[in-house]
C-alpha positions, 0 to 999 in steps of 0.5 A: 424551349429556351433556358429562360422559359424553363426557369420561369416555368419551374419557378411557377411549379409548386412541386418544384418550389416545395422540394427546393425548399425542403433541400434548402432547409435540410442543407441549412440544418446540416450546416448549422449542425456542423457549425455547432459541433465545430463551435462546441469543439472549439469551446471545449478545447479553449475554454473547458478544462477536463480531468480523468481519473481512472480506477487504477489510480490511487486517487480514485477512491480518495476523490469519490469519497471527498466529493460525497463528503464535501458536496450535496448535489449527488443524488444517485449514490453507490454504497461502499461498506468497510470494517473498522477494528477498534483497539479492543478488537471489536469490528465496527461497520462503516458505510460511505456513500459515493456518486453512482455511475452517471453525470453529477455536478457540484460547486467548488470555490465558486466554480461549477464542476461537472462530474461523470462516473463511467463504467467499462464492460471490461473486468479487472481480472485481479478483482473481477470488478469493472474498470471505471473512471471519473471525469471532472469538467469545469470552465477555465484553464487553471490546473491548480484547481484540480491539484487542490481538489486532489490534495484535499482528497488525499489529506481527507483520506490519509487522515483516517489512517493517522496514527495507524500502520497500513499492511499490504499484500500481493494480489496478482500484479498489485499491492492491496490493503490487507485487513484493517489499519493497525494502531502504530506500535511504539519502539519502546514496546519492543524490548531488544538487547541493548543498542540494537533498536537505536542502531537499526533505527538510526541506520534506516533514518539515515538512509532515508535522508540521504537520497542526494548522496546516493544519486551524486555518487551513482549508487542505487538508492536501496537498502537491505536488512537481514534480521536473524536469530531464534523464533519468538525473539522480536524480529517481526515485532521490531519491524512492525514498530519501526514502521510505526516510528517512520510512518511507513506502511508494510508490504508483506510478500511470501516467496513461497506463494504458488504462482509467484514468478520472477517477472511478477516479483520484479514488477511488484517491487517496482510498484510498491506504495510509497513510504513502505517497507517490503518484508520477506519473512522466513526467506530460508523457507523459500530457498536453501543454500546451493548445496542443499538445493541439489539434494532437495531439488524436487522438494521445493520445485512445484510450489512456486515458479520463482527461481533463486536467480529471479530473487537475486535479480529483484534484489540488485538487477538492472531492473530492480526497484529504486528508493526501496527499503527491504527487510528479510527475516530468518531463523536459520541463517546458515541455510541461506545462500551466500549470494543472497546475503552479500553486500549490495543485496543485504547491507545490514545484518543483525542477530536478535537472540534469546533474551538477555539478563537486561531484556528480562529486567526491562520487560518485567518493569515494562509490564509491571510498572508498579514493581521495583528494580529488586523484584525485576533482578529476582525474576531474572535470577529465578528464570536463570535457574533453568539452563533453557534459553528464554524468548521474548515470546515466552516472557510476554505469554507468561506476563499475560497470565498475571496481568496486574499481579507482579508478585504472583508472577515472581512467585510462580515462575520457577514452577511454570518454567519447569512445567 
């Protein structure tokens, strides 16, 4: 049989025709599918713009709350419960609804934006919460759209903290908000001896405003402060008020925390929230001087794996953080190793002692504005009849016994002092 006859016989064979047709249809569908995939990829690459925000990013929670507050298209929601403390101390419960895991869409400035919130099976070992991300996709290539969304989300989130000071504490390898935001404390509410508050505040503000000066001279842009003196004299209170004056947050770190290592300390210092003060309270409790350390080697080891050299390297080592304001406090400066408080690690030292005569007079007038100067001086004279020094914490506790009665406060101070 010739080839022509073979082709003619196959063409008239119904089974061959059906099979060839199926192959043709299948091949055509496969080609069409491939073209569709390629076309979709080309379209996505050249005409769609996507932004992925992982939960590790600070703007993640801001973005979720902003989407729910500014759009009405999210039908499937998740709840986030927060507690707000009023000035009276009452705790109020607040519920915020955010888009749940899945796909959503909303309109922003005339553009349709698709949102996909996905959740990974892996857990964050610090919090025990699964890793998540949010992906925004829209038509166009103007990145300013996403900048505007994130900026609005940031402003909305920060507006809820307006007039408040955020407190952070170290949890694992990250800083997390501790407690509820506190109402900013004014500097005038912390009564220090004459000129101390102004001197420290001016120095901090000058440092904040001279970043270029440090850069031009190749000097590390960081500054350390040490406030020392007896307990209850206002060291921590002043730092809290200073943070409020600067509109900064406070990152509190306990050097005696179990599990704190040199690497973790250095990492935490390099990831502190922007515009924050790092506070190391009672630094003498974590490390003593080298002479005392030889005698008490076993006493302080075991509670923490942080070493003294690790602390020094954090303050001014090669990998130490820049753009940092660090405050340390101690009741016993003589217990600190000289290497810890040398220039470059501690740039500004300030003694904050027991209440002076002027502090006593000013505090009496602050708590009892209806009283006159003569009453305040008389109150100071009665206090000085006892040789025992007076702390500001003692005065505040005493004033609270007579909140609205300065005459009783003046009358009973000698008996209270001698009791």
